[in-house]
VOROMI-836390 format. One line per field, with one value per residue (C-alpha): residue number from 1; residue in one letter; x, y, z. Coordinates in steps of 0.2 Angstrom, whole numbers, plus 2048, in hexadecimal, padded with zeros to 3 digits. Layout:
BEGIN
seq	[NUM; ...];
type	[A; ...];
u	[X; ...];
v	[Y; ...];
w	[Z; ...];
***
This chain:
BEGIN
seq	[1; 2; 3; 4; 5; 6; 7; 8; 9; 10; 11; 12; 13; 14; 15; 16; 17; 18; 19; 20; 21; 22; 23; 24; 25; 26; 27; 28; 29; 30; 31; 32; 33; 34; 35; 36; 37; 38; 39; 40; 41; 42; 43; 44; 45; 46; 47; 48; 49; 50; 51; 52; 53];
type	[M; D; I; Y; Y; S; D; L; I; P; E; T; Q; Q; A; V; L; E; T; L; G; I; K; T; P; E; E; G; N; W; D; T; F; P; L; F; V; L; E; P; P; E; S; L; V; D; E; E; E; D; G; K; S];
u	[86C; 863; 851; 849; 837; 833; 837; 828; 815; 809; 800; 811; 815; 807; 807; 818; 813; 804; 80E; 81B; 80F; 816; 80E; 81C; 82B; 834; 831; 83C; 849; 843; 842; 856; 85C; 857; 84A; 856; 864; 865; 877; 87B; 87D; 88E; 891; 88E; 89B; 8A8; 8A7; 8A9; 8B9; 8C1; 8BE; 8C6; 8D6];
v	[ACB; AD3; AD1; AE0; AE1; AF0; AE4; ADA; ADE; AE6; AD5; ACC; ADA; AD8; AC5; AC6; AD0; AC6; AB6; ABC; AC6; AD7; AE7; AF1; AED; AF8; AEA; ADF; AEB; AE8; AFA; AF9; AE6; ADA; ACD; AC0; ABE; AB4; AAB; AA4; A90; A8C; A84; A96; A9C; A8F; A93; AA6; AA2; A96; AA4; AB1; AA6];
w	[344; 354; 354; 35D; 365; 35A; 34A; 34E; 347; 354; 356; 359; 365; 370; 370; 376; 385; 389; 388; 395; 3A0; 39E; 399; 38F; 386; 392; 39F; 395; 390; 37F; 37A; 37C; 37A; 36C; 370; 368; 35D; 34E; 34B; 33A; 33B; 340; 32F; 327; 334; 331; 31C; 320; 32C; 31E; 311; 31C; 31E];
***
């Protein structure tokens, strides 16, 4: 699951910018790329793969 800057509430968006010392999300390419990606736990991935066999 991709988490984008625009997914954050305004207060959190501002906190992220201040923490990293930048003024706009474009400076971090966050207008285009996700801030981070949540991956399922490996155990869930293994279970899904086992079910596809």
